C-alpha positions, 0 to 999 in steps of 0.5 A: 195236638188239636189246634183251632185258629180264629180269624174275624177278618172282614169278608172282603179282606185277605191280608198277612194273617190270612196268608200265614194261616194258609201257609202253616195250617196244611203243614201242621195237618200233614204232621198229624195235628188236627187243625180247625179254622174258624172265620166268617161265612162267604169270606175272601179268606175262605175262598182262597183257603179252600185250595189249602184246606186238605186235611183240615176242618173249616167252620163258618161262624157269623161274628159280630161284637167283641162280647157277643154271647152267641159267638162265645157260647158257640166257640166254647162248644166247639172247643169242648167237642173238638177237644181243642188244646190251643186257640190262636187269635189275631185281632183284639176281637178274636182275643176277647171272643176266643179268650172268653170262650176258652175260659168258660170252657176251661179248655184250651190255651190261648195264643195271641199271634200279632202281626202288628202292634194292636195293643191299646192303652185303655182299661178294657185292653189293659184289664182283659187281655192279660187275663184272656191270653196265655202267651203271645207270638210275634215275627220280629224282635222289634214288634216284641219291644213294641208290644211289651212297651204297652205295659200290660203284656209280660215280656216272659210270655212273648216269643219271636218266631220269624215268618217263613215261606215256601219255594215259588210254585214253579221252576222258572227260567229267569229270562223266560219269566221276564219275557212272559211278564213283559208280554202280560203287562205290555212292558217294553222288552228292554225295561227293567222292572221294579216290583212293589207288593202291598196294600195301597195304604199309608203304612206302605209308603207308596207316595214316597216311591212316586216322588222318587220315581220322578228323579229315577226316570229322569236318570234311568228312563228304561224302568217300569214300576209294577205295583201288586195289590189294591187298597183305598189309596189306589185312585189317589196314587194313579192321580198323582202318577198322571200329575207327574206324567209318569203313566207309561212307567207304572203298571197296576196288577190289581189283587192277585191270588198268585203272583209268582210270575210277577216276582220271578220276572221282575228285576228288583224289589222296592219296599218303601214302608213307613211301618213294617213289623216284619216285611213279608213282601221283602222276604218274598222278593229275596226268595225270588232272587231279587235285590231289594231297596227297603225302609230300615224299619221294624223287622226288616233289618232282622233278616234283610242284610244291608249292603249284602241282600238289600239297600236299607234306607231311612223311611219317608225320604224320597231322595234317599230312595231314588239314590238307592234305586239308581245305585242298583239300576246302574250296577248289574253286578250289584243287583246280581250279588244282592239277589243271590245273597238274598235267596241264600238267606231265605234258603238257609233260615226263612223257609216255610219248614223252618217256621213250621217246626218252630211253631210245632215245638213252641205249641208242644212246649206250651201244652206240656207246661201243665204236664 
């Protein structure tokens, strides 16, 4: 199979789709498939992708406009030259550029990979998108319902393939990882660490955690909240923390290319999202054996089991969030049980090789429809 993955993300951003590409591309290449990744020159994505790109081909392509004839013709030539069977697109821009190039070259199938519901109710989307894609893949049944509700994507062409992730990159001793993490960020050795991973945007609900933190700290002072990531709301969050006089309880790691230590050394994961089509960070926490408190929203309840691997609460509710966090902090037995069950759930059903095999079978069947 000859596969091309198209990504028009801006040069400074590395998000969930880019992480997915880094995970699945080398695995498909190892299985003997030709994998080509096309994205913008000098992008943060390609800087990080280099270490994963063994056995794959990278093509840097300037991308501007949804209907740029240069980009479309260039892609069409690549499709023909490389004899591409399937193009995977993410953004609406990718669908238009890749979809038109595929139709002009009369070459590959076009798969729309949606990590978010980016369908839009206007003429261009409703008229063009169904004509430019052959199929769509989403990571959760909840996101499939949202996409189909747009009214212009047929439910028959939408397939659910949950995300999967590999084991942590190192074999760690929990006690040793916890010690190293506390030394790295100068966290008191006796504090429990509650880690939250995600961009600082409204969707991730950090503000509700800040509200909850006031009550949590008043009843359980020996806790440190570790925020992984960056984003446009970072300064606003820091100002709110200062207003609440909680500076000594919060640590910002910044954007990290490798945060295995941060997960391995933490004690629990908090994920107060307002919107979450899948919940990649929650899965990463479960893989690390962390008990989880998360919003009962989107795709999260499809893999995180309430009262077994996680406490799932209604979103946008700081009181419920603080109550759930305190319930875990005050029960080491429950934290251990949830952590073990979550890690087992990941190991049984949500490992990277499970996802790769599902995608391989799906793409083979898609290509074989014409045979």
